[in-house]
C-alpha positions as CSV (number, residue, x, y, z in Angstrom):
1,M,120.0,59.8,155.2
2,Q,118.5,57.3,152.7
3,K,114.8,56.5,152.9
4,I,113.6,52.9,152.7
5,G,110.0,51.8,152.4
6,I,109.1,48.3,153.7
7,I,105.9,46.8,152.2
8,G,104.6,44.3,154.8
9,C,105.6,44.3,158.5
10,G,105.0,40.8,159.5
11,W,107.7,38.7,161.3
12,L,110.5,39.6,158.9
13,G,109.3,43.0,157.8
14,L,109.2,44.3,161.4
15,R,112.7,43.0,162.1
16,L,114.0,44.5,158.9
17,A,112.4,47.9,159.8
18,E,113.8,47.9,163.4
19,N,117.3,46.8,162.3
20,L,117.6,49.1,159.2
21,S,116.2,52.1,161.2
22,E,119.6,52.4,162.8
23,V,121.1,53.8,159.5
24,F,118.0,54.6,157.3
25,E,114.8,56.5,157.6
26,I,112.1,53.9,157.5
27,F,108.5,54.0,156.1
28,T,106.3,50.9,156.5
29,T,102.9,49.5,155.5
30,T,100.6,47.4,157.7
31,T,97.1,46.0,157.4
32,S,95.6,47.0,160.8
33,N,95.1,50.1,163.0
34,D,96.5,48.2,166.0
35,K,99.8,47.4,164.2
36,K,99.9,51.0,162.9
37,E,100.0,52.3,166.4
38,Q,102.8,49.9,167.3
39,L,104.8,51.0,164.3
40,L,104.1,54.7,165.1
41,A,105.5,54.2,168.6
42,K,108.7,52.8,167.1
43,G,109.0,55.7,164.7
44,L,108.5,53.5,161.6
45,K,106.0,55.8,159.8
46,P,103.2,53.3,158.8
47,T,100.6,53.4,156.1
48,I,97.6,51.0,156.1
49,I,97.3,49.0,152.9
50,S,96.4,45.4,152.3
51,F,97.7,43.1,149.6
52,T,96.1,40.0,151.1
53,D,93.1,40.2,148.8
54,Y,94.0,38.7,145.5
55,Q,91.2,40.6,143.7
56,L,92.1,43.5,141.4
57,L,91.3,46.5,143.6
58,E,90.2,49.7,141.9
59,K,90.8,52.2,144.7
60,I,94.5,51.8,145.6
61,E,96.0,55.2,146.0
62,K,99.6,55.7,145.2
63,W,101.9,55.6,148.3
64,N,102.2,59.3,149.3
65,V,105.9,58.9,150.1
66,I,107.0,56.8,147.1
67,S,108.7,59.7,145.3
68,D,110.9,60.4,148.3
69,L,112.1,56.8,148.8
70,D,115.5,55.5,147.7
71,V,114.7,51.8,148.3
72,V,111.6,49.6,148.5
73,I,111.6,46.2,150.2
74,I,108.6,43.9,149.4
75,T,108.0,41.2,152.1
76,V,104.4,40.4,151.3
77,P,104.0,37.0,149.6
78,F,103.7,36.6,145.8
79,S,103.6,32.8,145.5
80,E,101.7,30.6,143.1
81,K,101.7,28.0,145.9
82,T,99.0,30.0,147.7
83,C,96.9,31.2,144.8
84,C,96.2,30.8,141.1
85,I,98.1,32.7,138.4
86,S,95.3,35.1,137.7
87,S,95.1,36.1,141.4
88,L,98.8,36.4,141.6
89,Y,98.6,38.8,138.6
90,N,96.0,40.9,140.4
91,R,98.2,41.2,143.4
92,V,101.1,42.4,141.3
93,Q,98.8,45.0,139.6
94,N,97.7,46.2,143.0
95,L,101.3,46.6,144.1
96,H,102.0,48.6,140.9
97,S,99.1,50.9,141.7
98,F,100.6,51.5,145.1
99,I,104.3,52.2,144.1
100,G,103.8,53.2,140.5
101,D,106.8,53.0,138.1
102,F,109.3,53.3,141.0
103,K,112.8,53.5,139.5
104,G,114.9,53.1,142.7
105,Q,116.4,50.0,144.3
106,I,113.9,47.2,144.9
107,F,114.2,44.1,147.0
108,F,111.7,41.2,146.6
109,M,111.6,38.5,149.2
110,S,111.1,35.2,147.5
111,S,111.8,31.7,148.8
112,T,114.2,28.8,148.3
113,G,110.9,26.8,148.4
114,V,110.8,27.5,144.6
115,Y,113.4,24.7,144.1
116,P,112.2,21.2,143.6
117,D,112.7,18.6,146.4
118,F,115.5,16.7,144.7
119,E,118.6,15.5,146.6
120,K,121.1,17.9,145.2
121,E,122.7,21.3,146.0
122,F,120.9,24.0,144.1
123,S,122.4,27.3,142.8
124,E,120.5,30.2,141.3
125,E,121.3,29.0,137.8
126,D,119.3,25.8,138.4
127,L,116.0,27.8,138.2
128,S,115.5,31.0,136.3
129,T,113.2,33.8,137.4
130,D,111.2,33.2,134.3
131,S,110.2,29.8,135.7
132,V,108.8,31.3,139.0
133,S,105.5,33.1,138.4
134,G,105.8,35.6,141.2
135,E,109.4,36.5,140.4
136,R,108.7,36.8,136.7
137,M,105.7,39.1,137.2
138,I,107.6,41.4,139.6
139,K,110.6,41.5,137.4
140,G,108.3,42.3,134.4
141,K,107.2,45.5,136.2
142,Y,110.5,46.3,137.8
143,P,113.5,45.0,135.8
144,Q,115.9,46.4,138.4
145,V,114.5,44.3,141.2
146,N,116.8,42.3,143.4
147,I,115.3,38.9,144.1
148,L,116.3,37.3,147.4
149,R,115.4,33.7,147.7
150,L,115.2,33.2,151.5
151,S,115.5,29.9,153.2
152,G,113.7,29.1,156.5
153,L,113.7,32.2,158.5
154,M,115.0,31.8,162.0
155,G,116.1,33.9,165.0
156,D,114.7,35.1,168.3
157,E,111.8,32.7,169.3
158,R,112.0,31.0,165.9
159,L,114.3,28.1,166.6
160,L,113.9,24.6,165.2
161,C,113.9,23.1,168.7
162,N,110.7,24.9,169.4
163,Y,108.7,23.1,166.7
164,G,107.5,19.5,166.1
165,V,110.1,18.2,163.7
166,S,109.9,15.2,161.4
167,N,112.6,13.8,159.0
168,L,115.3,14.4,161.5
169,D,118.0,13.0,159.2
170,F,117.3,15.7,156.5
171,A,119.5,18.7,156.0
172,V,118.3,22.2,157.1
173,N,118.3,25.2,154.8
174,H,118.0,28.1,157.3
175,I,118.9,31.8,157.5
176,H,119.0,34.0,160.6
177,Y,117.1,37.3,160.1
178,V,120.1,39.3,161.2
179,D,122.0,38.1,158.1
180,V,119.1,39.1,155.9
181,C,119.4,42.6,157.3
182,L,123.2,42.6,156.8
183,I,122.9,41.4,153.2
184,I,120.3,44.1,152.3
185,K,122.6,46.8,154.0
186,K,125.5,45.6,151.9
187,M,123.5,45.6,148.7
188,V,122.2,49.1,149.4
189,E,125.7,50.2,149.9
190,L,126.8,48.6,146.6
191,N,123.7,50.0,144.8
192,S,123.0,46.4,143.5
193,H,120.4,46.0,140.9
194,S,118.8,43.0,139.1
195,K,120.5,40.4,141.3
196,V,119.1,37.0,142.2
197,Y,120.6,35.4,145.4
198,N,120.0,32.4,147.5
199,V,120.0,33.7,151.1
200,V,120.8,30.8,153.2
201,A,123.4,29.9,155.9
202,P,126.4,28.1,154.4
203,F,126.2,25.1,156.8
204,H,123.5,22.4,156.4
205,P,123.5,20.1,159.4
206,S,120.7,17.6,159.9
207,K,117.6,18.6,161.8
208,A,118.6,16.2,164.6
209,E,122.0,18.0,165.0
210,V,120.3,21.4,165.1
211,V,117.6,20.4,167.6
212,N,120.1,18.7,169.9
213,A,122.5,21.6,169.8
214,Q,119.8,24.1,170.6
215,K,118.7,21.9,173.5
216,N,122.3,21.5,174.7
217,I,122.1,17.7,174.2
218,S,125.2,16.0,173.0
219,Y,124.9,14.4,169.6
220,S,127.7,12.2,168.2
221,Q,125.9,10.3,165.4
222,E,127.9,10.8,162.2
223,C,125.8,10.6,159.0
224,K,125.4,12.6,155.8
225,P,122.1,14.6,156.0
226,K,119.6,13.7,153.3
227,G,117.6,16.0,151.0
228,K,118.3,19.1,149.0
229,K,120.7,21.8,150.0
230,I,120.7,25.4,148.8
231,S,124.0,27.1,148.0
232,P,124.8,30.7,149.0
233,E,128.1,30.6,147.0
234,K,127.0,33.3,144.5
235,L,126.0,35.8,147.2
236,V,129.2,35.1,149.2
237,S,131.4,35.6,146.1
238,E,129.8,38.6,144.6
239,L,129.2,40.5,147.8
240,D,132.3,39.3,149.7
241,F,129.8,38.5,152.5
242,V,130.6,36.9,155.8
243,F,127.6,35.4,157.7
244,Q,127.2,36.5,161.3
245,Y,125.2,33.3,161.8
246,S,126.7,30.7,159.5
247,D,125.6,27.5,161.3
248,P,122.0,26.9,162.2
249,R,123.0,24.8,165.2
250,Y,124.0,28.0,166.9
251,F,121.3,30.4,166.0
252,H,120.2,30.5,169.6
253,L,123.5,31.9,170.8
C-alpha cells in the first residue's frame, strides 16, 4: 500500500485524508493537540507542526516518516496575497526543513485566484508558474511538483446558497472536493510529475442559477454570466478525467 503524507488538515486536507485513506496509508500534520486527537481517532497518523508563522524557524525537525512516503500533498497556503515575498520565502524554507529533498510525487494546492479578474476564459498557459511567487518558490525546491490551481472549494456544508452572495449575474468557478480527491487518485495512479492543472468544474452557471437550484427555486432567466471563467480542458484531456460533480448547481445532490 502506498503511503501519502498530507501537510495541513484544514477543511480540504481532512477530506482528502479521509477519502484517500480508503486506498492509501495516510500520515497527516496539524497545528493543535485537539486536532491531533481527532486525527488519531480516525487512524490518520498525525504530527504537530505549524507553518502559519512566516518567520524563519530554526528548530523544525525533519518529518520522521518522510523517507517512507511515496506522495506528499501540501494544502497549507503559500500565497503572496496574504504576506510579503520575504515571509513567503521563509515559509518555503520551513517546509523544506520539514520534508527535506523529498524526491517522490508532490502535489501543491494553489488557487485559480492567481488569474486576474478579466472577462475571459483562462487556461494554464495564460499564467506561468514563474509569475506566481508561491508556485515558483515551491517548484524551485521541488521541480517534480504537481501544481493544482483549485477553484472555489465546495461540498458538504459548503454550498453557495449558504452564504451572502453579491454579483449574482457573475459566473461561478467552483470545484467539489470529491473531484479533487478523484483527480489526485488518478494522478497518483499515472505517476504524474511537473503538471499544472486548473481544477474546476466544467460548467460555469451564474451565481443566481446556483443559489436558486440549491434552494429548489425555479429560475428561468436566460443571460450570459459575466466575469472570468477558468477552463479545466487541459486536465480533462491529459487525464481523460470525467467529473463526478460537473455542474455547481447540483453540488448539493
